[in-house]
C-alpha positions as CSV (number, residue, x, y, z in Angstrom):
1,M,-45.4,-10.5,-72.3
2,D,-45.7,-7.8,-69.2
3,L,-42.5,-8.9,-67.3
4,K,-43.8,-6.5,-64.3
5,Q,-47.0,-8.8,-63.8
6,I,-44.9,-11.6,-64.0
7,A,-42.6,-10.1,-61.2
8,A,-45.8,-9.4,-58.9
9,F,-47.1,-12.6,-59.5
10,I,-44.2,-14.6,-58.0
11,K,-43.9,-11.9,-55.1
12,M,-47.6,-12.7,-54.4
13,K,-47.6,-16.4,-54.6
14,R,-44.0,-16.6,-52.7
15,K,-45.7,-14.6,-50.0
16,A,-49.0,-16.7,-50.1
17,L,-46.6,-19.5,-49.2
18,G,-45.5,-18.5,-46.4
19,M,-41.7,-17.6,-48.4
20,T,-38.9,-15.4,-47.6
21,Q,-36.9,-14.6,-50.7
22,A,-33.9,-16.4,-49.0
23,Q,-35.8,-19.4,-48.8
24,L,-37.0,-19.8,-51.9
25,A,-33.7,-18.9,-53.3
26,E,-32.1,-22.1,-51.3
27,R,-34.8,-24.3,-52.8
28,L,-33.9,-23.2,-56.2
29,A,-30.1,-22.9,-55.8
30,V,-30.0,-19.4,-56.9
31,S,-28.5,-16.1,-55.0
32,E,-31.2,-14.3,-53.0
33,K,-30.4,-11.6,-55.1
34,A,-31.7,-13.1,-57.9
35,V,-35.0,-13.9,-56.2
36,S,-35.2,-9.8,-55.7
37,R,-34.4,-8.9,-59.0
38,W,-37.1,-11.2,-60.1
39,E,-40.0,-9.7,-57.8
40,T,-39.0,-6.1,-58.5
41,G,-38.6,-6.4,-62.3
42,R,-35.1,-5.5,-62.4
43,G,-34.5,-9.2,-63.9
44,T,-36.2,-12.4,-65.2
45,P,-35.9,-16.0,-63.9
46,D,-33.5,-18.2,-66.6
47,I,-35.7,-20.0,-68.7
48,S,-34.4,-23.1,-67.2
49,L,-35.6,-22.4,-63.9
50,L,-39.3,-21.6,-65.0
51,L,-40.5,-25.4,-64.6
52,P,-38.7,-25.6,-60.6
53,L,-39.9,-22.1,-60.1
54,A,-43.4,-22.8,-60.8
55,H,-43.1,-26.1,-58.9
56,E,-42.1,-24.1,-55.7
57,L,-44.9,-21.8,-56.1
58,H,-47.4,-24.6,-56.6
59,V,-48.6,-23.3,-60.0
60,E,-48.1,-24.4,-63.4
61,V,-45.7,-22.7,-65.8
62,G,-48.5,-21.6,-68.1
63,E,-49.9,-19.9,-65.4
64,L,-46.8,-18.1,-64.0
65,L,-46.2,-16.5,-67.7
66,N,-49.7,-15.3,-67.9
67,A,-49.3,-14.4,-64.4
68,T,-53.4,-14.7,-64.3
69,M,-54.4,-18.2,-66.1
70,Q,-53.7,-21.2,-67.3
71,E,-53.5,-22.0,-71.1
72,D,-53.9,-25.1,-73.5
73,A,-50.3,-26.9,-74.3
74,N,-50.2,-24.4,-77.7
75,Q,-51.0,-21.5,-75.9
76,A,-48.2,-22.3,-73.4
77,V,-45.6,-22.6,-75.9
78,V,-46.6,-19.1,-77.3
79,Q,-46.2,-17.8,-74.0
80,L,-42.7,-19.5,-73.6
81,L,-41.7,-18.2,-76.6
82,A,-42.7,-14.5,-76.2
83,Y,-41.3,-14.9,-72.4
84,H,-38.1,-16.1,-74.1
85,E,-37.9,-12.9,-76.2
86,A,-38.7,-10.3,-73.6
87,A,-36.3,-11.6,-71.1
88,K,-33.4,-11.3,-73.8
89,H,-34.5,-7.9,-74.7
90,H,-34.4,-7.3,-70.8
91,R,-31.6,-8.7,-70.6
92,Y,-29.2,-6.4,-73.1
93,G,-29.7,-3.3,-71.1
94,R,-27.2,-0.3,-69.8
95,S,-26.0,-3.1,-67.4
96,Y,-24.6,-5.5,-69.8
97,F,-23.3,-2.6,-72.0
98,R,-21.4,-1.2,-68.8
99,M,-19.9,-4.7,-68.2
100,I,-18.9,-5.1,-71.7
101,G,-17.0,-1.6,-71.3
102,C,-15.4,-2.9,-68.3
103,Y,-13.8,-5.6,-70.0
104,G,-12.8,-3.9,-72.9
105,L,-11.0,-1.0,-70.6
106,S,-9.0,-4.0,-68.7
107,A,-7.8,-5.5,-71.8
108,L,-6.6,-1.6,-73.0
109,I,-5.0,-0.9,-69.6
110,F,-3.0,-4.0,-69.9
111,L,-1.9,-3.7,-73.1
112,C,-0.7,-0.2,-72.7
113,Y,1.2,-1.7,-69.8
114,L,2.7,-4.3,-71.9
115,R,3.3,-1.3,-74.5
116,F,5.7,0.5,-72.2
117,E,7.0,-2.3,-70.7
118,Y,8.6,-3.7,-73.3
119,D,9.8,-0.6,-74.7
120,P,13.7,-0.5,-73.6
121,H,13.8,3.1,-74.0
122,V,11.1,3.2,-71.2
123,E,11.8,2.6,-67.8
124,L,9.2,2.0,-65.9
125,N,8.6,2.6,-61.7
126,Y,7.8,-0.4,-59.9
127,L,4.6,1.5,-58.3
128,V,3.7,2.5,-62.2
129,R,3.9,-1.2,-63.4
130,L,1.9,-2.4,-60.3
131,G,-0.8,0.3,-60.5
132,A,-1.2,-0.5,-64.0
133,V,-1.8,-4.0,-63.8
134,L,-4.0,-3.6,-60.4
135,A,-5.9,-1.0,-62.8
136,A,-6.5,-3.7,-65.4
137,A,-7.1,-6.3,-62.7
138,F,-9.7,-4.1,-60.9
139,T,-11.8,-2.9,-64.0
140,V,-12.4,-7.1,-64.9
141,V,-13.2,-7.5,-61.3
142,L,-16.2,-4.6,-61.5
143,A,-17.1,-6.2,-64.9
144,N,-17.6,-9.2,-63.2
145,R,-19.1,-8.1,-60.4
146,I,-21.8,-6.6,-62.5
147,Y,-22.5,-9.6,-64.4
148,E,-22.7,-11.0,-60.8
149,V,-25.1,-8.8,-59.4
150,H,-27.6,-8.3,-62.5
151,Y,-27.1,-11.6,-64.4
152,A,-25.9,-14.5,-62.1
153,E,-29.0,-16.2,-60.9
154,K,-28.0,-20.0,-60.1
155,L,-25.2,-20.1,-57.3
156,K,-23.0,-22.3,-59.7
157,D,-23.1,-19.0,-62.5
158,K,-22.0,-16.7,-59.4
159,Q,-19.1,-19.6,-58.6
160,R,-17.8,-19.8,-62.1
161,I,-17.9,-15.9,-62.7
162,Q,-15.7,-16.0,-59.8
163,R,-13.3,-18.7,-61.1
164,F,-13.0,-16.3,-64.1
165,S,-12.0,-13.3,-62.5
166,Q,-9.3,-15.4,-60.4
167,W,-8.5,-16.9,-63.4
168,I,-7.8,-13.4,-65.7
169,V,-6.4,-11.5,-62.4
170,F,-3.9,-14.6,-62.2
171,V,-2.7,-14.0,-65.7
172,Y,-2.3,-10.6,-65.3
173,Y,-0.5,-11.1,-61.9
174,A,1.8,-13.9,-63.7
175,I,2.8,-11.3,-66.4
176,L,3.5,-8.9,-64.1
177,L,5.7,-11.0,-62.1
178,F,7.7,-12.5,-64.6
179,N,8.4,-9.3,-66.6
180,M,9.5,-7.8,-63.4
181,V,12.1,-10.7,-62.4
182,L,12.9,-11.4,-65.9
183,F,11.4,-10.7,-69.3
184,A,11.6,-6.8,-69.1
185,R,15.2,-6.5,-67.6
186,Y,17.8,-5.3,-69.9
187,Q,20.7,-4.9,-67.6
188,F,23.6,-7.5,-67.8
189,V,23.9,-9.1,-64.0
190,H,25.4,-12.2,-63.3
191,T,26.3,-12.6,-59.6
192,F,24.9,-14.4,-56.6
193,N,24.8,-13.9,-52.7
194,L,24.5,-17.3,-50.7
195,I,25.3,-15.5,-47.2
196,P,21.8,-14.8,-45.5
197,F,21.0,-10.8,-44.5
198,A,24.1,-10.0,-46.5
199,T,22.2,-7.8,-48.8
200,I,19.7,-6.5,-46.5
201,A,22.8,-5.5,-44.4
202,A,24.9,-3.5,-47.4
203,L,21.6,-1.6,-48.1
204,V,21.1,-0.3,-44.2
205,R,24.8,0.2,-44.5
206,Q,24.3,2.6,-47.5
207,G,21.6,4.7,-45.6
208,N,19.1,4.4,-49.4
209,A,15.5,4.2,-47.5
210,W,13.9,3.6,-50.8
211,A,16.1,1.2,-51.8
212,I,15.6,-0.6,-48.2
213,S,12.1,-0.3,-48.8
214,V,12.0,-1.9,-52.3
215,N,14.0,-4.8,-51.6
216,I,12.3,-5.6,-48.3
217,A,9.1,-4.6,-48.6
218,G,9.0,-5.4,-52.3
219,N,10.2,-9.0,-51.9
220,L,7.8,-9.8,-49.4
221,L,4.5,-8.2,-51.0
222,I,5.4,-8.9,-54.8
223,F,5.0,-12.8,-54.2
224,M,1.8,-12.2,-51.7
225,P,-0.8,-12.6,-54.4
226,L,0.8,-15.5,-55.8
227,S,0.0,-17.3,-52.2
228,Y,-3.5,-16.6,-52.6
229,F,-3.8,-18.0,-56.4
230,L,-2.0,-21.2,-54.7
231,Y,-4.4,-21.3,-52.0
232,E,-7.7,-20.8,-54.2
233,L,-6.9,-21.7,-57.8
234,F,-4.8,-24.7,-57.0
235,A,-6.2,-25.5,-53.8
236,I,-2.7,-25.8,-52.2
237,R,-3.9,-25.3,-48.9
238,E,-1.9,-27.9,-46.4
239,W,0.7,-25.8,-44.6
240,K,3.8,-27.8,-45.5
241,M,2.7,-28.1,-49.2
242,H,2.4,-24.4,-49.5
243,L,5.6,-23.6,-47.8
244,L,7.2,-26.3,-50.3
245,I,5.9,-25.2,-53.5
246,S,6.0,-21.6,-52.3
247,C,10.0,-21.9,-51.6
248,M,10.4,-24.0,-54.6
249,I,8.8,-21.1,-57.2
250,V,11.3,-18.5,-55.7
251,I,14.3,-20.5,-56.1
252,L,13.5,-21.5,-59.4
253,I,13.2,-17.7,-60.1
254,E,16.4,-16.5,-58.7
255,L,18.1,-19.5,-60.4
256,A,16.8,-18.6,-63.6
257,Q,17.6,-14.7,-63.2
258,Y,21.3,-16.0,-62.4
259,L,21.6,-18.4,-65.6
260,L,20.1,-15.5,-67.8
261,H,21.8,-12.9,-66.5
262,V,19.1,-10.7,-65.7
263,G,19.4,-10.9,-61.7
264,V,21.2,-11.7,-58.7
265,A,20.8,-15.3,-57.4
266,D,20.0,-14.1,-53.5
267,V,19.2,-16.0,-50.8
268,D,17.9,-13.0,-49.0
269,D,15.6,-12.8,-51.9
270,V,14.2,-16.5,-51.2
271,W,13.5,-16.1,-47.6
272,L,11.9,-12.5,-47.7
273,C,9.5,-13.7,-50.9
274,T,8.7,-17.2,-49.0
275,F,7.8,-15.4,-45.7
276,G,5.8,-12.8,-47.5
277,M,3.6,-15.9,-49.3
278,M,3.5,-17.7,-45.7
279,L,2.3,-14.6,-44.1
280,F,-0.3,-14.1,-46.6
281,Y,-1.3,-17.6,-46.3
282,S,-1.3,-17.4,-42.7
283,G,-3.5,-14.3,-42.4
284,Y,-5.7,-15.6,-45.4
285,R,-6.5,-19.0,-44.0
286,H,-7.4,-17.4,-40.5
287,W,-9.7,-15.4,-42.0
288,M,-11.4,-18.1,-44.4
289,R,-12.2,-19.9,-41.2
290,R,-13.8,-17.2,-39.4
């Protein structure tokens, strides 16, 4: 089975019909990159696409597989099996092992983060926590990007792997968030503040720049990714509903901190976190509508 000959045949037939790669991709509901991979020999059409591909190129499947002539039914079956084996061998190359390596590295980074996060003798800096989870998220997105570029042909496969990336990163983020606000806190704190701007004013009077930046910038930023997941994963895109759910989530977390004696139920945190989420929501929705 000569995959390069098949690649050249697909390209020749497409051009003979006056179709661009984009037009052929649209008719087959695949990405333009997938067609490009087929024609350069860097990839092979999925076996489920052989019949629609042959139809669009105005050839028989047997002719497409043999790339030179049509065969009888028995020979077509033999060619189909040979194509399946050749395509399978072609599929598991370097890109496949790079993808698996990225998934493994992502899991390892996140497990290391959890190992130190739950050690009461180790206090992780805010930025170290965030950096570890970002690194884990980046490597899983990179793995999925490799899959998307080298293996995803159908548009629904591309959408599926994007969704898969979002869910994994959401799980990472959710664990990070609950560790930071609840589970990985070992100091006993049991108080509340219902006076708006009281906490911020106290920090300003102290003049501690780090405390001010962590409290204000941290509260603004830490919940922004949650707004993204509400928008994309849970399809909460209407402004009022997004605001209501964002506010409810933050209030519940503040109440949980107070009830579990691991933090201050602070009204400043409620409006800062909610404002950060809605700020992200407004910017992201505007960008998506461009």
